[in-house]
C-alpha positions as CSV (number, residue, x, y, z in Angstrom):
1,X,25.0,-39.8,3.9
2,X,21.9,-37.7,4.8
3,X,22.7,-34.5,6.6
4,X,22.4,-34.5,10.4
5,X,19.8,-32.3,11.9
6,X,19.6,-30.8,15.3
7,X,18.4,-33.4,17.9
8,X,14.7,-33.5,18.9
9,X,13.9,-33.8,22.6
10,X,11.0,-36.4,22.8
11,X,10.2,-35.3,26.4
12,X,9.0,-31.9,25.4
13,X,5.5,-33.1,24.2
14,X,3.8,-36.1,22.6
15,X,4.3,-34.4,19.2
16,X,8.0,-34.1,19.8
17,X,8.0,-37.8,20.7
18,X,6.4,-38.6,17.3
19,X,8.8,-36.3,15.6
20,X,11.8,-38.0,17.2
21,X,10.4,-41.4,16.0
22,X,10.0,-40.1,12.5
23,X,13.6,-38.9,12.4
24,X,14.8,-42.1,13.9
25,X,13.1,-44.3,11.3
26,X,14.3,-42.0,8.4
27,X,17.9,-41.9,9.6
28,X,17.8,-45.7,10.2
29,X,16.9,-46.1,6.5
30,X,19.8,-43.7,5.6
31,X,17.4,-41.5,3.7
32,X,17.2,-37.7,3.3
33,X,14.2,-35.6,4.0
34,X,13.9,-35.0,0.2
35,X,14.0,-38.7,-0.6
36,X,11.3,-39.7,1.9
37,X,9.2,-36.7,1.2
38,X,9.1,-37.5,-2.5
39,X,8.2,-41.2,-1.8
40,X,5.4,-40.2,0.7
41,X,4.2,-37.3,-1.4
42,X,5.0,-34.7,1.3
43,X,7.1,-31.6,0.8
44,X,10.5,-32.1,2.5
45,X,10.2,-28.8,4.5
46,X,6.9,-29.9,6.0
47,X,8.3,-33.3,6.9
48,X,11.2,-31.4,8.6
49,X,8.6,-29.5,10.7
50,X,6.9,-32.7,11.7
51,X,10.3,-34.2,12.8
52,X,11.0,-31.1,14.9
53,X,7.6,-31.4,16.6
54,X,6.6,-28.0,15.3
55,X,3.6,-29.2,13.4
56,X,1.0,-32.0,13.8
57,X,1.0,-34.4,10.8
58,X,-2.4,-35.8,9.6
59,X,-3.1,-39.5,9.8
60,X,-3.0,-40.2,6.1
61,X,0.5,-38.7,5.8
62,X,1.7,-40.8,8.8
63,X,0.3,-43.9,7.2
64,X,2.2,-43.2,3.9
65,X,5.4,-42.5,5.9
66,X,4.9,-45.7,7.9
67,X,4.8,-47.7,4.6
68,X,7.7,-45.8,3.0
69,X,9.9,-46.2,6.1
70,X,8.9,-49.9,6.6
71,X,8.0,-49.1,10.2
72,X,5.5,-52.0,10.3
73,X,2.7,-49.9,11.8
74,X,4.8,-48.4,14.6
75,X,4.4,-44.8,13.4
76,X,0.7,-45.2,12.8
77,X,0.2,-46.6,16.2
78,X,2.3,-43.9,17.9
79,X,0.4,-41.2,16.0
80,X,-2.9,-42.6,17.3
81,X,-1.5,-42.7,20.8
82,X,-0.4,-39.0,20.5
83,X,-3.8,-37.9,19.2
84,X,-5.5,-39.8,22.1
85,X,-3.3,-38.0,24.6
86,X,-3.5,-34.5,23.2
87,X,-7.1,-34.3,22.0
88,X,-8.4,-32.8,25.2
89,X,-5.3,-30.8,26.2
90,X,-5.4,-27.0,26.1
91,X,-8.5,-24.8,25.7
92,X,-10.8,-24.8,22.8
93,X,-10.8,-21.7,20.7
94,X,-13.8,-19.5,21.3
95,X,-16.4,-19.8,18.6
96,X,-17.7,-16.7,16.9
97,X,-21.1,-15.7,18.4
98,X,-24.1,-15.8,16.2
99,X,-27.6,-14.5,17.0
100,X,-30.6,-16.7,16.5
101,X,-31.9,-14.9,13.4
102,X,-28.5,-15.2,11.6
103,X,-28.3,-18.9,12.5
104,X,-31.8,-19.5,11.2
105,X,-31.1,-17.6,7.9
106,X,-27.9,-19.7,7.4
107,X,-29.8,-22.9,8.0
108,X,-32.5,-21.9,5.5
109,X,-29.8,-21.1,2.9
110,X,-28.1,-24.4,3.4
111,X,-31.3,-26.3,3.0
112,X,-32.2,-24.4,-0.1
113,X,-28.8,-25.0,-1.6
114,X,-28.8,-28.7,-1.0
115,X,-32.3,-29.0,-2.4
116,X,-31.1,-27.2,-5.5
117,X,-28.2,-29.7,-5.8
118,X,-30.7,-32.6,-5.7
119,X,-32.9,-31.3,-8.4
120,X,-30.5,-29.5,-10.7
121,X,-27.2,-31.2,-10.1
122,X,-25.7,-27.8,-9.0
123,X,-22.9,-28.0,-6.4
124,X,-23.8,-25.7,-3.4
125,X,-20.3,-24.2,-3.0
126,X,-21.5,-21.4,-0.7
127,X,-23.4,-23.8,1.5
128,X,-20.4,-26.1,1.8
129,X,-18.1,-23.3,2.5
130,X,-20.3,-22.0,5.3
131,X,-20.2,-25.4,7.0
132,X,-16.4,-25.6,6.6
133,X,-16.0,-22.1,8.0
134,X,-18.1,-22.9,11.1
135,X,-16.1,-26.1,11.8
136,X,-12.8,-24.4,11.2
137,X,-13.7,-21.7,13.8
138,X,-14.2,-24.4,16.4
139,X,-10.9,-26.1,15.8
140,X,-8.7,-23.0,15.7
141,X,-8.7,-21.4,12.2
142,X,-6.9,-22.0,9.0
143,X,-3.3,-23.2,8.9
144,X,-1.0,-22.4,6.1
145,X,0.8,-25.7,6.3
146,X,-2.5,-27.6,5.7
147,X,-3.0,-25.7,2.4
148,X,0.6,-26.3,1.4
149,X,0.0,-30.1,1.9
150,X,-3.2,-29.8,-0.1
151,X,-1.3,-28.3,-3.0
152,X,1.3,-31.0,-3.0
153,X,-1.4,-33.7,-2.9
154,X,-3.0,-32.2,-6.1
155,X,0.4,-31.8,-7.7
156,X,0.8,-35.6,-7.4
157,X,-2.8,-36.4,-8.4
158,X,-2.4,-34.6,-11.7
159,X,0.4,-36.9,-12.7
160,X,-1.4,-40.2,-11.9
161,X,-5.1,-39.5,-12.4
162,X,-7.1,-38.4,-15.4
163,X,-7.4,-34.6,-15.2
164,X,-11.2,-34.8,-15.4
165,X,-11.1,-36.9,-12.3
166,X,-9.1,-34.3,-10.4
167,X,-10.8,-31.1,-11.6
168,X,-13.9,-31.2,-9.4
169,X,-12.1,-31.6,-6.1
170,X,-9.3,-29.2,-7.1
171,X,-11.9,-26.5,-8.0
172,X,-13.7,-26.9,-4.7
173,X,-10.4,-26.5,-2.8
174,X,-9.3,-23.6,-5.0
175,X,-12.6,-21.9,-4.2
176,X,-12.3,-22.5,-0.5
177,X,-8.8,-21.1,-0.5
178,X,-10.0,-17.9,-2.1
179,X,-12.5,-17.5,0.7
180,X,-9.8,-18.0,3.3
181,X,-7.4,-15.5,1.7
182,X,-10.3,-13.0,1.3
183,X,-10.8,-13.1,5.1
184,X,-7.1,-12.2,5.6
185,X,-5.8,-15.2,7.6
186,X,-3.2,-14.8,10.2
187,X,0.4,-15.6,9.4
188,X,2.8,-15.2,6.6
189,X,1.2,-13.1,3.8
190,X,3.8,-14.3,1.3
191,X,3.3,-17.8,2.3
192,X,-0.4,-17.5,1.6
193,X,0.3,-15.9,-1.7
194,X,2.7,-18.8,-2.6
195,X,0.1,-21.5,-1.8
196,X,-2.5,-19.5,-3.8
197,X,-0.1,-19.4,-6.7
198,X,0.4,-23.2,-6.5
199,X,-3.3,-23.9,-6.5
200,X,-3.9,-21.5,-9.4
201,X,-1.0,-23.2,-11.2
202,X,-2.6,-26.6,-10.7
203,X,-6.0,-25.3,-11.9
204,X,-4.5,-23.8,-15.0
205,X,-2.5,-27.1,-15.6
206,X,-5.6,-29.3,-15.1
207,X,-7.8,-27.1,-17.4
208,X,-5.1,-27.0,-20.0
209,X,-4.7,-30.8,-20.0
210,X,-8.4,-31.0,-20.7
211,X,-8.1,-28.6,-23.6
212,X,-9.9,-25.7,-21.9
213,X,-7.4,-23.2,-23.1
214,X,-9.4,-20.0,-22.5
215,X,-10.2,-20.9,-18.9
216,X,-6.7,-22.1,-18.3
217,X,-5.3,-18.7,-19.4
218,X,-7.3,-16.9,-16.7
219,X,-5.8,-19.2,-14.1
220,X,-2.3,-18.7,-15.4
221,X,-2.8,-15.0,-14.9
222,X,-3.9,-15.5,-11.3
223,X,-0.9,-17.8,-10.7
224,X,1.5,-15.2,-12.1
225,X,0.2,-12.4,-9.9
226,X,0.1,-14.6,-6.8
227,X,3.6,-15.8,-7.4
228,X,4.8,-12.2,-7.9
229,X,3.1,-11.3,-4.6
230,X,4.9,-14.1,-2.9
231,X,8.2,-12.8,-4.2
232,X,9.5,-16.4,-4.8
233,X,11.6,-16.5,-8.0
234,X,11.4,-20.3,-8.1
235,X,7.6,-20.1,-8.1
236,X,7.5,-17.1,-10.5
237,X,9.7,-18.9,-13.1
238,X,7.7,-22.2,-12.7
239,X,4.4,-20.5,-13.5
240,X,5.8,-18.7,-16.6
241,X,7.8,-21.7,-17.8
242,X,4.8,-24.1,-17.7
243,X,2.4,-21.5,-19.1
244,X,4.8,-21.2,-22.0
245,X,4.8,-24.9,-22.6
246,X,1.0,-25.2,-22.4
247,X,0.6,-22.1,-24.7
248,X,2.8,-23.8,-27.3
249,X,0.6,-26.9,-27.4
250,X,-2.5,-24.8,-27.3
251,X,-1.2,-22.9,-30.4
252,X,-1.4,-19.5,-28.7
253,X,0.5,-16.6,-30.3
254,X,4.3,-17.1,-30.5
255,X,4.8,-13.6,-29.2
256,X,3.0,-14.5,-26.0
257,X,5.0,-17.7,-25.6
258,X,8.3,-16.0,-26.1
259,X,7.3,-13.3,-23.6
260,X,6.7,-15.8,-20.9
261,X,10.1,-17.5,-21.7
262,X,11.9,-14.2,-21.5
263,X,10.2,-13.2,-18.3
264,X,11.3,-16.5,-16.7
265,X,14.9,-15.9,-17.8
266,X,14.9,-12.3,-16.6
267,X,13.5,-13.2,-13.1
268,X,16.0,-16.0,-12.7
269,X,19.1,-14.1,-13.7
270,X,22.1,-16.4,-13.3
271,X,20.3,-18.8,-11.0
272,X,19.0,-22.2,-12.1
273,X,15.3,-23.0,-11.6
274,X,13.1,-25.8,-12.9
275,X,10.8,-23.2,-14.4
276,X,13.6,-21.7,-16.5
277,X,14.6,-25.2,-17.7
278,X,10.9,-25.7,-18.7
279,X,10.9,-22.3,-20.5
280,X,14.1,-23.0,-22.4
281,X,12.7,-26.4,-23.3
282,X,9.7,-24.6,-24.9
283,X,12.1,-22.3,-26.8
284,X,13.6,-25.5,-28.2
285,X,10.2,-26.9,-29.2
286,X,9.3,-23.6,-31.0
287,X,12.5,-23.7,-33.0
288,X,12.0,-27.4,-33.8
289,X,8.5,-26.8,-35.0
290,X,9.6,-24.2,-37.5
291,X,12.5,-26.4,-38.7
292,X,15.3,-24.4,-37.2
293,X,17.6,-27.2,-36.1
294,X,20.5,-25.1,-35.0
295,X,18.5,-22.9,-32.6
296,X,16.5,-25.9,-31.3
297,X,19.6,-28.0,-30.5
298,X,21.3,-25.0,-28.9
299,X,18.3,-24.5,-26.7
300,X,18.4,-28.2,-25.7
301,X,22.0,-27.8,-24.7
302,X,21.0,-24.7,-22.6
303,X,18.3,-26.9,-20.9
304,X,21.0,-29.5,-20.1
305,X,23.2,-26.9,-18.6
306,X,20.4,-25.6,-16.4
307,X,19.4,-29.1,-15.4
308,X,22.9,-29.8,-14.1
309,X,22.7,-26.8,-11.8
310,X,19.3,-27.6,-10.3
311,X,19.1,-28.5,-6.7
312,X,18.6,-32.2,-5.8
313,X,15.2,-31.5,-4.3
314,X,13.9,-30.4,-7.7
315,X,15.5,-33.1,-9.9
316,X,14.6,-35.9,-7.4
317,X,10.9,-34.8,-7.3
318,X,9.5,-37.4,-9.8
319,X,6.0,-37.7,-8.2
320,X,4.6,-34.1,-8.4
321,X,4.0,-31.5,-11.0
322,X,6.3,-29.1,-9.2
323,X,9.5,-31.1,-9.8
324,X,11.8,-31.0,-12.8
325,X,13.4,-34.5,-12.9
326,X,15.7,-35.9,-15.6
327,X,12.7,-37.3,-17.5
328,X,11.6,-33.8,-18.4
329,X,15.0,-33.1,-19.9
330,X,14.9,-36.4,-21.9
331,X,11.4,-35.8,-23.0
332,X,12.3,-32.4,-24.5
333,X,15.3,-33.9,-26.2
334,X,13.3,-36.7,-27.6
335,X,10.8,-34.3,-29.3
336,X,13.3,-31.9,-30.6
337,X,15.5,-34.7,-32.2
338,X,12.3,-36.3,-33.6
339,X,11.6,-33.1,-35.5
340,X,15.1,-31.9,-36.5
341,X,17.8,-34.3,-35.3
342,X,19.6,-37.2,-37.0
343,X,17.2,-40.2,-37.1
344,X,19.6,-42.5,-35.3
345,X,20.2,-40.0,-32.5
346,X,16.5,-39.4,-32.3
347,X,15.8,-43.1,-31.9
348,X,18.3,-43.4,-29.1
349,X,16.8,-40.4,-27.4
350,X,13.3,-41.9,-27.6
351,X,14.5,-45.2,-26.0
352,X,16.4,-43.4,-23.3
353,X,13.4,-41.3,-22.3
354,X,11.0,-44.3,-22.2
355,X,13.5,-46.3,-20.1
356,X,13.7,-43.4,-17.6
357,X,10.0,-43.1,-17.0
358,X,8.3,-45.3,-14.4
359,X,5.6,-47.5,-15.8
360,X,2.8,-45.5,-14.3
361,X,3.6,-42.4,-16.3
362,X,1.5,-43.7,-19.2
363,X,0.7,-40.3,-20.7
364,X,4.3,-39.2,-21.0
365,X,5.4,-42.6,-22.3
366,X,2.7,-42.4,-25.0
367,X,4.0,-39.0,-26.1
368,X,7.5,-40.3,-26.5
369,X,6.1,-43.3,-28.5
370,X,4.5,-40.7,-30.7
371,X,7.9,-39.0,-31.1
372,X,9.0,-42.4,-32.4
373,X,6.3,-42.3,-35.0
374,X,7.5,-38.8,-36.1
375,X,11.0,-40.2,-36.5
376,X,9.7,-43.1,-38.6
377,X,7.9,-40.8,-40.9
378,X,10.9,-38.5,-41.3
379,X,12.9,-41.6,-42.2
380,X,10.4,-42.3,-45.0
381,X,8.3,-45.1,-43.5
382,X,4.9,-43.4,-43.4
383,X,2.9,-46.6,-43.0
384,X,5.0,-47.8,-40.0
385,X,5.0,-44.4,-38.3
386,X,1.3,-43.8,-38.6
387,X,0.5,-47.3,-37.7
388,X,2.6,-47.1,-34.5
389,X,1.0,-43.8,-33.6
390,X,-2.5,-45.3,-33.9
391,X,-1.5,-48.3,-31.9
392,X,-0.1,-46.4,-28.9
393,X,-3.0,-43.8,-29.0
394,X,-5.6,-46.5,-28.9
395,X,-3.8,-48.3,-26.2
396,X,-4.0,-45.3,-23.9
397,X,-7.3,-45.0,-22.1
398,X,-9.4,-42.1,-23.6
399,X,-9.6,-40.3,-20.2
400,X,-5.8,-39.8,-20.5
401,X,-5.9,-38.2,-24.0
402,X,-4.8,-34.8,-22.8
403,X,-4.1,-31.8,-24.9
404,X,-0.4,-32.7,-24.8
405,X,-1.0,-36.3,-26.0
406,X,-3.4,-35.2,-28.8
407,X,-1.1,-32.3,-29.7
408,X,1.9,-34.7,-30.3
409,X,-0.5,-37.0,-32.3
410,X,-1.4,-34.0,-34.5
411,X,2.3,-33.4,-35.1
412,X,2.6,-37.0,-36.3
413,X,-0.1,-36.3,-38.8
414,X,1.5,-33.0,-39.9
415,X,4.7,-34.8,-40.7
416,X,3.0,-37.0,-43.4
417,X,3.9,-35.7,-46.9
418,X,0.9,-34.5,-49.0
419,X,1.5,-37.3,-51.5
420,X,0.8,-39.8,-48.7
421,X,-2.2,-38.0,-47.2
422,X,-4.8,-40.3,-48.8
423,X,-3.3,-43.6,-47.6
424,X,-6.0,-45.6,-45.8
425,X,-3.9,-45.7,-42.6
426,X,-3.4,-42.0,-42.7
427,X,-7.1,-41.3,-43.3
428,X,-8.1,-43.6,-40.4
429,X,-5.6,-41.9,-38.1
430,X,-7.0,-38.5,-39.1
431,X,-10.5,-39.7,-38.3
432,X,-9.3,-41.0,-34.9
433,X,-7.9,-37.6,-34.0
434,X,-11.2,-36.0,-35.0
435,X,-12.9,-37.8,-32.2
436,X,-13.2,-35.8,-28.9
437,X,-11.4,-37.3,-25.9
438,X,-13.6,-38.9,-23.3
439,X,-14.4,-36.6,-20.3
């Protein structure tokens, strides 16, 4: 049964009425905040604020909640009613005064920037930001919860869309957030540092998926510093754990990778965090890659133990890059067993991992299929292993050929014995990997 929350008085305001309706529909479906938040791509703590009437949810989020809760348009209609009855209430924030000369100078800069975009294809970030700042001033300034929602939206987008399709919008919002933080917004300083860390995390992740290792490393550095400023150990360990994983696939120095793993463990202490599970999973990958079966399998058992202690809100988050669900555990186990485990156990691990993934996680499923190819080659069937790897790689759209996908495909090739390197199928697969992924 979902836990009972304090009642909401719908008579306090139209937003409290909407919040009471949200809670009614959620409890009518016998669902927790975490469950509905995951399905609607909303952080559960933000959803709780909406239910209490503390915050004003945006229309697109209400539409998703309406679908998830099967409210048949009731919540969407109520939200529109609330907006219509609150749009003119209260006083409008006073706009910052500008003299005529400054206004004219800003107008000229905007026109020049947009002309430059038309002729050279350059995005006028400064011009766009000036417009956004002016409009934000009129509606009451920046809100931390809006940026928190933005980060969660991108954390979902990176799982379902090609990274190249996400990078442009993500970069624009990351740029805008830096301008906001530079102006010193009102509110919780640690909260702003945390959302800054999440956006930097997502920029690093996106760039890494695209193979832009150098640029990604700069964003990981920003994410670490911002997470440390936020003082949130869950976020601090997440940044370090995922940086370690990406550094492993990017073939960065082992010393650096181990440093990030050890930092995550030190920050966590005896507590369990998804970032620590990720870091220990990377420790298992490193051991498996150097053929150290004992250390690799011990590390997998450590990951399993951490996973069992993770909170439900982390393990149930299957739709954003911030969660650490069971599929991540199974994925790690699949790769490690493919490299150093008994072949039969490895095959069972591959099948279990694929079965656990929803069909839309095509990149991750392809990686596990490539683990299968590694197992086949280890079992002595080079032709079948390489053939399977080529089939699954060609089946995946080129825009989803991330650094992780191509990295596992390279491991398949590395498993081929030198005596088999000149097989036609092996040569063709090597040539396929030499082609750059579509951007």
